[in-house]
N, C-alpha and C positions, 0 to 999 in steps of 0.2 A: 694677504694672499690674493693674487689676481686670478680671476677665472679665465679660462680660454675664451676667445672672442665669441664663438658661436654659442657657447653656454651662457655667457653674459647677456647676449642679445635675447636669448630664449626666455630670460626672466621677464622680459617686457611683452611677451606674446599675448598676455591676457589684458594688457592696458587698453581700456576703452573698446575691448573686443565686441561686447554686446551692442554698444552704440554704433560702431562701424558696421556690424552685421545688419542692424535694423535699417541703417541708411542704405546699405547695398541692396537689401530686399526691396526697399521702396524704388530704388533706381532700376532694378531688374523688372519689377512689376510694371513700371512706366517706361520701359525701354524705348528710347528714341522719341518719346512723347514731347509734344510742343510745350507743355507746361511743367516740364521736369523740375525746374527750379522752384516753382510754386508748390507743387505736390510733395516734394521731398525736402523743402527748406527747413521744416521743423526738425527732421531727422539730422540734417547737416548741422543745425544749430546745437542740438543735443550732443553730437559728436564733438563739435568745436569747443563746447563748454567743458566736456570731459577732458579733452586734450589740454586745454588751458589750465585746468586744475592739476593735471598730472605734471605738466611742464613747470608749474610754479613749485612743485615739490621736488623735482629732479634737476631743475635748471636747464638752461638753453644749450649746454654743451653736449647733452646726451643725444646721440644719433642712432636711431633704431632703423635697421634695414634687414633684409632677408639673410638667411644663413650663408648663402653664397654671394659673391660680388655681383652686383647688377640686379639682384632680386629685391622686390619690394618688401616692406614690413608685412608680417603675417596678416595683420588686420586689413591690409589693402589689396592683397593678392587676388582675391576673388573679383574685385572691382575691375582689374585689368582684363578679365575675361569678357566683361560686358562691352568693352570697346569692340572687339572682334565680333561678338554676337550681334551687336547693333549694326555694324557694317554689313554683315551677311544678310541680316533680316531686311535691311533697307537698301539693298543693291549698291552698297559702297557710297552712300550719300554722306560724305565727310562732314558737311555742315550740320546735318541732322544728328550725327553722332558725336560732334565736338564736345558737347557738355560732359559726356562720359569720360573723355580724355581729361578734361579740366578737373572733374571730380576725383579721378584717380590721382592726378598730380597733386591736388590739394591734400588728399589723404597721405600720400607719401611724404610731402613736405611737412605735414603736421608732426609726423613721427621722426623724420630725419633732421628737421630743424632748418632746412634750406632745400632748394631744388637739388634733388639727387642727380637727375639728368635734366639738363636745361633744354 
């Protein structure tokens, strides 16, 4: 029996959710900070370790994304908000906020298995 697509993806909503959330909280706390990689690196490593363990159990063919086309996985959605928040806070300084875009893309790629949007 095959589950409808949205329901099938929903079964992955809790995969590494606490790790993604801890990483997001660190990124939000240090929004636009110069040492963002250094301050949040341990959280990203914990997230990456969790995703690697999950990927080893489900295989590389599983592609998790949001319920609707173009939406990120549930675990990454809040990270996308940090991009706009950073840009508004720092007068649209794209260089300063670029790490938030990179982290969001990394999160999405981790769950989707490849770049969802290049």
